[in-house]
N, CA and C atoms as an extended XYZ file, in Angstrom:
546
Properties=species:S:1:pos:R:3:atomname:S:1:resname:S:1:resid:I:1 pbc="F F F"
N         0.821       -1.194        0.000 N   MET     1
C         0.000        0.000        0.000 CA  MET     1
C         0.870        1.266        0.000 C   MET     1
N         1.977        1.227        0.738 N   ILE     2
C         2.871        2.386        0.814 CA  ILE     2
C         3.497        2.651       -0.554 C   ILE     2
N         3.971        1.574       -1.208 N   GLU     3
C         4.603        1.725       -2.525 CA  GLU     3
C         3.602        2.257       -3.551 C   GLU     3
N         2.361        1.793       -3.470 N   GLU     4
C         1.327        2.267       -4.398 CA  GLU     4
C         1.074        3.768       -4.207 C   GLU     4
N         1.035        4.198       -2.968 N   THR     5
C         0.821        5.611       -2.668 CA  THR     5
C         1.961        6.449       -3.227 C   THR     5
N         3.191        5.974       -3.045 N   GLN     6
C         4.351        6.706       -3.559 CA  GLN     6
C         4.341        6.727       -5.091 C   GLN     6
N         3.965        5.618       -5.704 N   ALA     7
C         3.904        5.560       -7.168 CA  ALA     7
C         2.830        6.517       -7.702 C   ALA     7
N         1.693        6.574       -7.019 N   GLU     8
C         0.629        7.507       -7.418 CA  GLU     8
C         1.108        8.953       -7.320 C   GLU     8
N         1.842        9.263       -6.261 N   LEU     9
C         2.362       10.619       -6.092 CA  LEU     9
C         3.370       10.948       -7.199 C   LEU     9
N         4.251       10.004       -7.519 N   GLU    10
C         5.223       10.235       -8.591 CA  GLU    10
C         4.507       10.481       -9.921 C   GLU    10
N         3.471        9.705      -10.183 N   GLU    11
C         2.700        9.879      -11.422 CA  GLU    11
C         2.003       11.247      -11.434 C   GLU    11
N         1.430       11.611      -10.299 N   HIS    12
C         0.749       12.907      -10.186 CA  HIS    12
C         1.742       14.056      -10.410 C   HIS    12
N         2.923       13.956       -9.807 N   ALA    13
C         3.942       14.994       -9.955 CA  ALA    13
C         4.414       15.071      -11.407 C   ALA    13
N         4.595       13.917      -12.050 N   ALA    14
C         5.032       13.898      -13.452 CA  ALA    14
C         3.991       14.567      -14.351 C   ALA    14
N         2.718       14.332      -14.062 N   LYS    15
C         1.654       14.966      -14.853 CA  LYS    15
C         1.654       16.484      -14.654 C   LYS    15
N         1.867       16.931      -13.427 N   ALA    16
C         1.903       18.373      -13.147 CA  ALA    16
C         3.085       19.024      -13.874 C   ALA    16
N         4.232       18.361      -13.862 N   ILE    17
C         5.415       18.881      -14.552 CA  ILE    17
C         5.165       18.926      -16.053 C   ILE    17
N         4.568       17.884      -16.588 N   GLU    18
C         4.287       17.825      -18.026 CA  GLU    18
C         3.293       18.915      -18.434 C   GLU    18
N         2.295       19.157      -17.600 N   ALA    19
C         1.320       20.217      -17.895 CA  ALA    19
C         2.012       21.580      -17.906 C   ALA    19
N         2.929       21.800      -16.966 N   PHE    20
C         3.670       23.062      -16.940 CA  PHE    20
C         4.545       23.200      -18.189 C   PHE    20
N         5.204       22.111      -18.582 N   LYS    21
C         6.027       22.138      -19.804 CA  LYS    21
C         5.183       22.505      -21.013 C   LYS    21
N         4.000       21.909      -21.107 N   ARG    22
C         3.108       22.171      -22.234 CA  ARG    22
C         2.710       23.645      -22.280 C   ARG    22
N         2.323       24.184      -21.123 N   GLU    23
C         1.924       25.596      -21.055 CA  GLU    23
C         3.104       26.511      -21.394 C   GLU    23
N         4.273       26.172      -20.896 N   ALA    24
C         5.449       27.006      -21.152 CA  ALA    24
C         5.849       26.951      -22.627 C   ALA    24
N         5.683       25.803      -23.259 N   SER    25
C         6.085       25.693      -24.669 CA  SER    25
C         5.165       26.492      -25.582 C   SER    25
N         3.939       26.718      -25.157 N   LYS    26
C         2.996       27.495      -25.962 CA  LYS    26
C         3.282       28.995      -25.885 C   LYS    26
N         4.072       29.403      -24.921 N   MET    27
C         4.329       30.814      -24.695 CA  MET    27
C         5.262       31.371      -25.765 C   MET    27
N         4.863       32.480      -26.341 N   ARG    28
C         5.664       33.108      -27.393 CA  ARG    28
C         6.823       33.866      -26.777 C   ARG    28
N         8.030       33.603      -27.264 N   THR    29
C         9.217       34.230      -26.690 CA  THR    29
C         9.912       35.179      -27.648 C   THR    29
N         9.337       35.443      -28.806 N   GLY    30
C         9.997       36.290      -29.777 CA  GLY    30
C        10.847       35.477      -30.740 C   GLY    30
N        10.939       34.199      -30.488 N   ARG    31
C        11.694       33.299      -31.341 CA  ARG    31
C        10.710       32.277      -31.898 C   ARG    31
N        10.838       31.972      -33.168 N   ALA    32
C         9.910       31.047      -33.813 CA  ALA    32
C        10.164       29.617      -33.342 C   ALA    32
N         9.101       28.924      -32.979 N   HIS    33
C         9.160       27.483      -32.734 CA  HIS    33
C         7.782       26.907      -33.020 C   HIS    33
N         7.778       25.692      -33.509 N   SER    34
C         6.535       25.087      -34.001 CA  SER    34
C         5.490       24.894      -32.912 C   SER    34
N         5.894       24.820      -31.652 N   ALA    35
C         4.939       24.624      -30.558 CA  ALA    35
C         4.001       25.822      -30.392 C   ALA    35
N         4.358       26.960      -30.984 N   LEU    36
C         3.473       28.129      -30.911 CA  LEU    36
C         2.100       27.827      -31.496 C   LEU    36
N         2.055       26.932      -32.469 N   LEU    37
C         0.797       26.644      -33.162 CA  LEU    37
C         0.130       25.351      -32.678 C   LEU    37
N         0.601       24.795      -31.579 N   ASP    38
C         0.019       23.544      -31.068 CA  ASP    38
C        -1.448       23.674      -30.705 C   ASP    38
N        -1.872       24.832      -30.246 N   GLY    39
C        -3.266       25.002      -29.827 CA  GLY    39
C        -4.217       25.366      -30.953 C   GLY    39
N        -3.692       25.562      -32.164 N   VAL    40
C        -4.536       25.972      -33.291 CA  VAL    40
C        -5.304       24.764      -33.815 C   VAL    40
N        -6.620       24.953      -33.957 N   ARG    41
C        -7.473       23.874      -34.468 CA  ARG    41
C        -8.144       24.380      -35.745 C   ARG    41
N        -8.159       23.529      -36.769 N   VAL    42
C        -8.626       23.900      -38.096 CA  VAL    42
C        -9.879       23.102      -38.437 C   VAL    42
N       -10.855       23.785      -39.043 N   GLU    43
C       -12.028       23.071      -39.545 CA  GLU    43
C       -11.625       22.406      -40.856 C   GLU    43
N       -11.699       21.088      -40.872 N   TYR    44
C       -11.211       20.308      -42.004 CA  TYR    44
C       -12.302       19.333      -42.432 C   TYR    44
N       -12.977       19.654      -43.518 N   TYR    45
C       -14.062       18.822      -44.053 CA  TYR    45
C       -15.091       18.455      -42.987 C   TYR    45
N       -15.541       19.452      -42.266 N   GLY    46
C       -16.626       19.256      -41.312 CA  GLY    46
C       -16.214       18.914      -39.900 C   GLY    46
N       -14.956       18.618      -39.655 N   SER    47
C       -14.530       18.330      -38.282 CA  SER    47
C       -13.392       19.274      -37.908 C   SER    47
N       -13.218       19.488      -36.630 N   VAL    48
C       -12.174       20.385      -36.142 CA  VAL    48
C       -11.003       19.530      -35.667 C   VAL    48
N        -9.836       19.769      -36.277 N   VAL    49
C        -8.648       18.957      -35.980 CA  VAL    49
C        -7.466       19.873      -35.670 C   VAL    49
N        -6.455       19.356      -34.958 N   PRO    50
C        -5.249       20.152      -34.707 CA  PRO    50
C        -4.533       20.488      -36.020 C   PRO    50
N        -3.881       21.622      -36.041 N   LEU    51
C        -3.184       22.093      -37.237 CA  LEU    51
C        -2.159       21.086      -37.739 C   LEU    51
N        -1.451       20.429      -36.812 N   ASN    52
C        -0.395       19.508      -37.239 CA  ASN    52
C        -0.934       18.256      -37.937 C   ASN    52
N        -2.259       18.076      -37.981 N   GLN    53
C        -2.848       16.947      -38.701 CA  GLN    53
C        -3.243       17.307      -40.125 C   GLN    53
N        -3.186       18.603      -40.461 N   VAL    54
C        -3.559       19.019      -41.813 CA  VAL    54
C        -2.432       19.756      -42.530 C   VAL    54
N        -1.334       20.035      -41.818 N   ALA    55
C        -0.238       20.777      -42.426 CA  ALA    55
C         1.058       20.504      -41.676 C   ALA    55
N         2.160       20.770      -42.354 N   SER    56
C         3.448       20.681      -41.669 CA  SER    56
C         3.872       22.087      -41.267 C   SER    56
N         4.378       22.203      -40.061 N   VAL    57
C         4.833       23.484      -39.538 CA  VAL    57
C         6.348       23.420      -39.447 C   VAL    57
N         7.018       24.358      -40.116 N   THR    58
C         8.482       24.366      -40.100 CA  THR    58
C         8.990       25.723      -39.618 C   THR    58
N        10.117       25.683      -38.959 N   VAL    59
C        10.786       26.904      -38.533 CA  VAL    59
C        11.745       27.273      -39.660 C   VAL    59
N        11.449       28.362      -40.371 N   MET    60
C        12.262       28.752      -41.519 CA  MET    60
C        13.504       29.529      -41.082 C   MET    60
N        13.378       30.353      -40.080 N   ASP    61
C        14.515       30.994      -39.418 CA  ASP    61
C        14.059       31.428      -38.029 C   ASP    61
N        14.886       32.171      -37.319 N   ALA    62
C        14.597       32.517      -35.919 CA  ALA    62
C        13.311       33.316      -35.745 C   ALA    62
N        12.843       33.993      -36.788 N   ARG    63
C        11.659       34.829      -36.667 CA  ARG    63
C        10.580       34.503      -37.694 C   ARG    63
N        10.625       33.319      -38.297 N   LEU    64
C         9.653       33.005      -39.342 CA  LEU    64
C         9.245       31.531      -39.303 C   LEU    64
N         7.932       31.313      -39.259 N   LEU    65
C         7.365       29.966      -39.336 CA  LEU    65
C         6.730       29.782      -40.705 C   LEU    65
N         6.786       28.574      -41.221 N   GLY    66
C         6.106       28.248      -42.467 CA  GLY    66
C         5.087       27.149      -42.211 C   GLY    66
N         3.900       27.304      -42.764 N   VAL    67
C         2.856       26.291      -42.633 CA  VAL    67
C         2.485       25.848      -44.044 C   VAL    67
N         2.743       24.575      -44.335 N   LYS    68
C         2.452       24.044      -45.665 CA  LYS    68
C         1.369       22.972      -45.530 C   LYS    68
N         0.143       23.295      -46.008 N   PRO    69
C        -0.957       22.322      -45.921 CA  PRO    69
C        -0.706       21.135      -46.858 C   PRO    69
N        -1.188       19.977      -46.437 N   TRP    70
C        -1.065       18.805      -47.291 CA  TRP    70
C        -2.098       18.854      -48.414 C   TRP    70
N        -3.169       19.575      -48.180 N   ASP    71
C        -4.213       19.766      -49.187 CA  ASP    71
C        -4.268       21.269      -49.476 C   ASP    71
N        -3.849       21.673      -50.693 N   ARG    72
C        -3.740       23.090      -51.026 CA  ARG    72
C        -5.058       23.837      -50.871 C   ARG    72
N        -6.171       23.140      -50.985 N   SER    73
C        -7.471       23.809      -50.880 CA  SER    73
C        -7.767       24.252      -49.446 C   SER    73
N        -6.976       23.827      -48.488 N   GLN    74
C        -7.212       24.153      -47.080 CA  GLN    74
C        -6.413       25.361      -46.596 C   GLN    74
N        -5.678       26.020      -47.494 N   VAL    75
C        -4.874       27.177      -47.092 CA  VAL    75
C        -5.744       28.243      -46.420 C   VAL    75
N        -6.894       28.546      -47.012 N   GLY    76
C        -7.791       29.560      -46.456 CA  GLY    76
C        -8.311       29.190      -45.080 C   GLY    76
N        -8.685       27.934      -44.907 N   ALA    77
C        -9.208       27.477      -43.608 CA  ALA    77
C        -8.121       27.546      -42.535 C   ALA    77
N        -6.909       27.189      -42.913 N   ILE    78
C        -5.801       27.243      -41.953 CA  ILE    78
C        -5.491       28.696      -41.593 C   ILE    78
N        -5.512       29.569      -42.590 N   GLU    79
C        -5.262       30.986      -42.344 CA  GLU    79
C        -6.305       31.553      -41.380 C   GLU    79
N        -7.578       31.223      -41.598 N   LYS    80
C        -8.648       31.683      -40.698 CA  LYS    80
C        -8.443       31.156      -39.287 C   LYS    80
N        -8.072       29.877      -39.173 N   ALA    81
C        -7.882       29.272      -37.853 CA  ALA    81
C        -6.747       29.958      -37.098 C   ALA    81
N        -5.672       30.300      -37.797 N   ILE    82
C        -4.542       30.974      -37.144 CA  ILE    82
C        -4.959       32.375      -36.701 C   ILE    82
N        -5.692       33.072      -37.554 N   LEU    83
C        -6.154       34.414      -37.193 CA  LEU    83
C        -7.115       34.382      -36.006 C   LEU    83
N        -7.981       33.344      -35.946 N   LYS    84
C        -8.962       33.229      -34.859 CA  LYS    84
C        -8.309       32.834      -33.536 C   LYS    84
N        -7.207       32.103      -33.621 N   SER    85
C        -6.551       31.637      -32.396 CA  SER    85
C        -5.911       32.818      -31.680 C   SER    85
N        -5.487       32.589      -30.443 N   ASP    86
C        -4.915       33.672      -29.654 CA  ASP    86
C        -3.389       33.659      -29.662 C   ASP    86
N        -2.770       33.149      -30.733 N   VAL    87
C        -1.311       33.093      -30.773 CA  VAL    87
C        -0.683       34.441      -31.093 C   VAL    87
N        -1.460       35.378      -31.639 N   GLY    88
C        -0.942       36.710      -31.900 CA  GLY    88
C        -0.054       36.806      -33.130 C   GLY    88
N        -0.235       35.894      -34.077 N   LEU    89
C         0.544       35.913      -35.310 CA  LEU    89
C        -0.385       36.150      -36.497 C   LEU    89
N         0.092       36.885      -37.475 N   THR    90
C        -0.696       37.159      -38.670 CA  THR    90
C        -0.039       36.476      -39.862 C   THR    90
N        -0.718       35.502      -40.468 N   PRO    91
C        -0.112       34.772      -41.590 CA  PRO    91
C        -0.135       35.583      -42.884 C   PRO    91
N         0.853       35.320      -43.712 N   THR    92
C         0.921       35.879      -45.055 CA  THR    92
C         0.726       34.723      -46.019 C   THR    92
N        -0.303       34.816      -46.849 N   ASN    93
C        -0.646       33.737      -47.772 CA  ASN    93
C         0.216       33.851      -49.025 C   ASN    93
N         1.014       32.823      -49.296 N   LYS    94
C         1.857       32.790      -50.496 CA  LYS    94
C         1.354       31.747      -51.496 C   LYS    94
N         0.057       31.475      -51.478 N   GLY    95
C        -0.525       30.506      -52.406 CA  GLY    95
C        -0.635       29.131      -51.799 C   GLY    95
N         0.476       28.411      -51.731 N   ASP    96
C         0.424       27.064      -51.170 CA  ASP    96
C         1.114       26.985      -49.804 C   ASP    96
N         1.654       28.097      -49.329 N   VAL    97
C         2.344       28.137      -48.040 CA  VAL    97
C         1.911       29.399      -47.296 C   VAL    97
N         1.768       29.261      -45.988 N   LEU    98
C         1.511       30.424      -45.139 CA  LEU    98
C         2.796       30.757      -44.393 C   LEU    98
N         3.194       32.005      -44.420 N   LEU    99
C         4.364       32.458      -43.670 CA  LEU    99
C         3.888       33.249      -42.467 C   LEU    99
N         4.470       32.956      -41.315 N   LEU   100
C         4.086       33.633      -40.081 CA  LEU   100
C         5.313       34.301      -39.467 C   LEU   100
N         5.476       35.603      -39.668 N   PRO   101
C         6.589       36.293      -39.007 CA  PRO   101
C         6.299       36.417      -37.509 C   PRO   101
N         7.299       36.121      -36.702 N   VAL   102
C         7.150       36.211      -35.247 CA  VAL   102
C         7.779       37.530      -34.811 C   VAL   102
N         6.953       38.502      -34.404 N   PRO   103
C         7.517       39.805      -34.016 CA  PRO   103
C         8.305       39.695      -32.712 C   PRO   103
N         9.307       40.552      -32.586 N   SER   104
C        10.063       40.562      -31.339 CA  SER   104
C         9.200       41.196      -30.249 C   SER   104
N         9.478       40.816      -29.031 N   LEU   105
C         8.668       41.270      -27.895 CA  LEU   105
C         9.250       42.542      -27.283 C   LEU   105
N         8.374       43.388      -26.771 N   THR   106
C         8.822       44.575      -26.040 CA  THR   106
C         9.237       44.153      -24.633 C   THR   106
N         9.972       45.011      -23.969 N   GLY   107
C        10.409       44.709      -22.607 CA  GLY   107
C         9.234       44.527      -21.664 C   GLY   107
N         8.207       45.365      -21.838 N   GLU   108
C         7.020       45.262      -20.984 CA  GLU   108
C         6.305       43.931      -21.208 C   GLU   108
N         6.172       43.539      -22.478 N   ARG   109
C         5.499       42.274      -22.802 CA  ARG   109
C         6.288       41.091      -22.253 C   ARG   109
N         7.606       41.169      -22.295 N   ARG   110
C         8.445       40.094      -21.738 CA  ARG   110
C         8.191       39.950      -20.239 C   ARG   110
N         8.102       41.085      -19.532 N   ARG   111
C         7.841       41.022      -18.084 CA  ARG   111
C         6.463       40.429      -17.810 C   ARG   111
N         5.464       40.783      -18.638 N   GLU   112
C         4.123       40.204      -18.478 CA  GLU   112
C         4.162       38.696      -18.676 C   GLU   112
N         4.908       38.256      -19.698 N   LEU   113
C         5.010       36.817      -19.964 CA  LEU   113
C         5.687       36.093      -18.804 C   LEU   113
N         6.691       36.719      -18.204 N   VAL   114
C         7.366       36.105      -17.051 CA  VAL   114
C         6.382       35.957      -15.889 C   VAL   114
N         5.515       36.968      -15.684 N   LYS   115
C         4.505       36.877      -14.617 CA  LYS   115
C         3.562       35.703      -14.873 C   LYS   115
N         3.118       35.557      -16.127 N   VAL   116
C         2.227       34.444      -16.481 CA  VAL   116
C         2.948       33.120      -16.274 C   VAL   116
N         4.201       33.073      -16.670 N   LEU   117
C         5.003       31.867      -16.522 CA  LEU   117
C         5.145       31.480      -15.049 C   LEU   117
N         5.409       32.485      -14.208 N   LYS   118
C         5.550       32.220      -12.770 CA  LYS   118
C         4.222       31.757      -12.173 C   LYS   118
N         3.113       32.317      -12.644 N   ALA   119
C         1.797       31.875      -12.158 CA  ALA   119
C         1.541       30.423      -12.555 C   ALA   119
N         1.921       30.052      -13.772 N   ASN   120
C         1.762       28.658      -14.208 CA  ASN   120
C         2.650       27.722      -13.393 C   ASN   120
N         3.852       28.172      -13.073 N   ALA   121
C         4.756       27.354      -12.252 CA  ALA   121
C         4.174       27.175      -10.853 C   ALA   121
N         3.603       28.230      -10.310 N   GLU   122
C         2.998       28.122       -8.970 CA  GLU   122
C         1.807       27.178       -8.992 C   GLU   122
N         1.054       27.204      -10.082 N   LYS   123
C        -0.070       26.277      -10.201 CA  LYS   123
C         0.439       24.825      -10.206 C   LYS   123
N         1.548       24.582      -10.891 N   ALA   124
C         2.132       23.237      -10.908 CA  ALA   124
C         2.622       22.842       -9.516 C   ALA   124
N         3.269       23.790       -8.828 N   ARG   125
C         3.742       23.488       -7.465 CA  ARG   125
C         2.577       23.182       -6.536 C   ARG   125
N         1.488       23.973       -6.652 N   ARG   126
C         0.303       23.716       -5.811 CA  ARG   126
C        -0.255       22.323       -6.073 C   ARG   126
N        -0.297       21.946       -7.336 N   SER   127
C        -0.807       20.625       -7.684 CA  SER   127
C         0.064       19.530       -7.065 C   SER   127
N         1.367       19.727       -7.114 N   ILE   128
C         2.291       18.742       -6.523 CA  ILE   128
C         2.097       18.676       -5.017 C   ILE   128
N         1.954       19.839       -4.381 N   ARG   129
C         1.745       19.845       -2.922 CA  ARG   129
C         0.408       19.213       -2.545 C   ARG   129
N        -0.612       19.404       -3.386 N   GLN   130
C        -1.902       18.749       -3.136 CA  GLN   130
C        -1.729       17.237       -3.225 C   GLN   130
N        -0.925       16.788       -4.180 N   GLY   131
C        -0.624       15.356       -4.276 CA  GLY   131
C         0.054       14.846       -3.019 C   GLY   131
N         0.941       15.671       -2.447 N   ARG   132
C         1.609       15.281       -1.197 CA  ARG   132
C         0.580       15.141       -0.074 C   ARG   132
N        -0.341       16.123        0.021 N   ARG   133
C        -1.373       16.028        1.076 CA  ARG   133
C        -2.201       14.758        0.912 C   ARG   133
N        -2.579       14.463       -0.326 N   ASP   134
C        -3.366       13.248       -0.572 CA  ASP   134
C        -2.582       12.000       -0.194 C   ASP   134
N        -1.288       11.973       -0.553 N   ALA   135
C        -0.457       10.804       -0.238 CA  ALA   135
C        -0.310       10.630        1.270 C   ALA   135
N        -0.094       11.722        1.984 N   ILE   136
C         0.052       11.637        3.444 CA  ILE   136
C        -1.259       11.193        4.085 C   ILE   136
N        -2.384       11.689        3.585 N   ASP   137
C        -3.683       11.241        4.100 CA  ASP   137
C        -3.858        9.742        3.883 C   ASP   137
N        -3.440        9.273        2.710 N   MET   138
C        -3.561        7.832        2.426 CA  MET   138
C        -2.632        7.023        3.335 C   MET   138
N        -1.431        7.549        3.585 N   LEU   139
C        -0.504        6.847        4.479 CA  LEU   139
C        -1.047        6.807        5.906 C   LEU   139
N        -1.645        7.905        6.340 N   ASP   140
C        -2.201        7.952        7.700 CA  ASP   140
C        -3.403        7.017        7.857 C   ASP   140
N        -4.072        6.735        6.756 N   ALA   141
C        -5.247        5.874        6.813 CA  ALA   141
C        -4.879        4.386        6.911 C   ALA   141
N        -3.619        4.051        6.681 N   ILE   142
C        -3.195        2.653        6.752 CA  ILE   142
C        -3.079        2.257        8.221 C   ILE   142
N        -3.770        1.169        8.589 N   ASP   143
C        -3.807        0.758        9.998 CA  ASP   143
C        -2.828       -0.374       10.324 C   ASP   143
N        -2.582       -1.258        9.359 N   ASP   144
C        -1.827       -2.476        9.658 CA  ASP   144
C        -0.331       -2.351        9.390 C   ASP   144
N         0.192       -1.127        9.376 N   VAL   145
C         1.619       -0.917        9.136 CA  VAL   145
C         2.206       -0.203       10.346 C   VAL   145
N         3.402       -0.616       10.793 N   PRO   146
C         4.033        0.046       11.944 CA  PRO   146
C         4.270        1.534       11.682 C   PRO   146
N         4.233        2.302       12.756 N   GLU   147
C         4.344        3.754       12.638 CA  GLU   147
C         5.680        4.199       12.068 C   GLU   147
N         6.764        3.480       12.386 N   ASP   148
C         8.065        3.885       11.858 CA  ASP   148
C         8.135        3.711       10.333 C   ASP   148
N         7.430        2.730        9.785 N   GLU   149
C         7.378        2.565        8.327 CA  GLU   149
C         6.595        3.706        7.690 C   GLU   149
N         5.512        4.102        8.327 N   VAL   150
C         4.725        5.233        7.826 CA  VAL   150
C         5.576        6.502        7.866 C   VAL   150
N         6.358        6.664        8.942 N   HIS   151
C         7.230        7.836        9.058 CA  HIS   151
C         8.275        7.851        7.933 C   HIS   151
N         8.884        6.682        7.654 N   ARG   152
C         9.856        6.586        6.544 CA  ARG   152
C         9.173        6.884        5.210 C   ARG   152
N         7.959        6.391        5.058 N   ALA   153
C         7.225        6.621        3.811 CA  ALA   153
C         6.911        8.111        3.638 C   ALA   153
N         6.618        8.794        4.742 N   ARG   154
C         6.368       10.240        4.669 CA  ARG   154
C         7.628       10.982        4.202 C   ARG   154
N         8.787       10.517        4.674 N   LYS   155
C        10.046       11.137        4.237 CA  LYS   155
C        10.255       10.928        2.739 C   LYS   155
N         9.945        9.732        2.247 N   VAL   156
C        10.081        9.445        0.813 CA  VAL   156
C         9.109       10.320        0.023 C   VAL   156
N         7.893       10.472        0.537 N   VAL   157
C         6.904       11.331       -0.118 CA  VAL   157
C         7.446       12.754       -0.220 C   VAL   157
N         8.048       13.250        0.852 N   GLN   158
C         8.600       14.606        0.837 CA  GLN   158
C         9.752       14.713       -0.157 C   GLN   158
N        10.577       13.673       -0.262 N   GLU   159
C        11.682       13.682       -1.238 CA  GLU   159
C        11.137       13.737       -2.660 C   GLU   159
N        10.076       12.992       -2.929 N   ILE   160
C         9.448       12.999       -4.262 CA  ILE   160
C         8.942       14.400       -4.583 C   ILE   160
N         8.284       15.022       -3.614 N   VAL   161
C         7.734       16.371       -3.800 CA  VAL   161
C         8.865       17.379       -4.010 C   VAL   161
N         9.927       17.277       -3.208 N   ASP   162
C        11.054       18.208       -3.350 CA  ASP   162
C        11.687       18.101       -4.730 C   ASP   162
N        11.869       16.875       -5.227 N   LEU   163
C        12.445       16.679       -6.566 CA  LEU   163
C        11.543       17.258       -7.644 C   LEU   163
N        10.249       17.040       -7.523 N   ALA   164
C         9.303       17.535       -8.529 CA  ALA   164
C         9.271       19.061       -8.541 C   ALA   164
N         9.249       19.672       -7.367 N   ILE   165
C         9.234       21.134       -7.292 CA  ILE   165
C        10.553       21.695       -7.823 C   ILE   165
N        11.655       21.018       -7.538 N   LYS   166
C        12.949       21.454       -8.068 CA  LYS   166
C        12.935       21.405       -9.600 C   LYS   166
N        12.320       20.378      -10.164 N   LYS   167
C        12.228       20.257      -11.624 CA  LYS   167
C        11.398       21.400      -12.199 C   LYS   167
N        10.270       21.727      -11.571 N   VAL   168
C         9.439       22.848      -12.020 CA  VAL   168
C        10.239       24.145      -11.956 C   VAL   168
N        10.999       24.346      -10.876 N   ASP   169
C        11.798       25.562      -10.737 CA  ASP   169
C        12.876       25.655      -11.821 C   ASP   169
N        13.501       24.514      -12.152 N   GLU   170
C        14.516       24.499      -13.213 CA  GLU   170
C        13.889       24.840      -14.566 C   GLU   170
N        12.718       24.261      -14.847 N   LEU   171
C        12.030       24.569      -16.102 CA  LEU   171
C        11.639       26.037      -16.163 C   LEU   171
N        11.150       26.570      -15.041 N   LEU   172
C        10.769       27.981      -14.962 CA  LEU   172
C        11.971       28.874      -15.231 C   LEU   172
N        13.078       28.570      -14.588 N   GLU   173
C        14.277       29.390      -14.753 CA  GLU   173
C        14.758       29.381      -16.209 C   GLU   173
N        14.760       28.222      -16.842 N   ALA   174
C        15.202       28.121      -18.233 CA  ALA   174
C        14.277       28.897      -19.157 C   ALA   174
N        12.972       28.753      -18.971 N   LYS   175
C        12.011       29.451      -19.833 CA  LYS   175
C        12.060       30.957      -19.569 C   LYS   175
N        12.253       31.344      -18.314 N   GLU   176
C        12.342       32.761      -17.980 CA  GLU   176
C        13.547       33.395      -18.679 C   GLU   176
N        14.685       32.698      -18.678 N   ARG   177
C        15.867       33.195      -19.392 CA  ARG   177
C        15.566       33.350      -20.878 C   ARG   177
N        14.861       32.367      -21.435 N   GLU   178
C        14.515       32.405      -22.863 CA  GLU   178
C        13.606       33.596      -23.170 C   GLU   178
N        12.631       33.860      -22.306 N   VAL   179
C        11.694       34.961      -22.533 CA  VAL   179
C        12.400       36.298      -22.411 C   VAL   179
N        13.284       36.439      -21.444 N   LEU   180
C        13.941       37.719      -21.204 CA  LEU   180
C        15.107       37.988      -22.155 C   LEU   180
N        15.554       36.957      -22.864 N   GLU   181
C        16.654       37.116      -23.817 CA  GLU   181
C        16.208       37.998      -24.980 C   GLU   181
N        16.995       38.995      -25.282 N   VAL   182
C        16.623       39.929      -26.357 CA  VAL   182
C        17.296       39.542      -27.661 C   VAL   182
């Protein structure tokens, strides 16, 4: 039962870290990367699908993304989807390819992005700490295990939480450097 509780906590912490990574990768840093368009969904023959299922997204240089649809007739639909999304990029239609220039960020906008990034990191830390509370509650509910084993298990739970929070902090620091880099 103790090992299961610890495994559940590790899984919960990994999910929180992965969610933070996903949110951080969507953040525009003034540098082109294909993850900027991960949230864009395109209406494709009556159904709404992610952009990467109807087109290839390539980084052409540090400030330019290219979107090449697999079906040329979908260029207009993809262009509309990008404009409707909240990525803040305006595509240029070149016939069979859409070019998306990524504008550089102002100093004020960079600071705003860092605040959002820190809020997302805190949300991940809160989720990890909630997992710790749940794990400790589950450990306390175990009746047929000696108290010293429960105490050791609590220490392991705290080590898992400390490692996960350290990982979130490292990811935050790296992304913050990337956002503030001019």
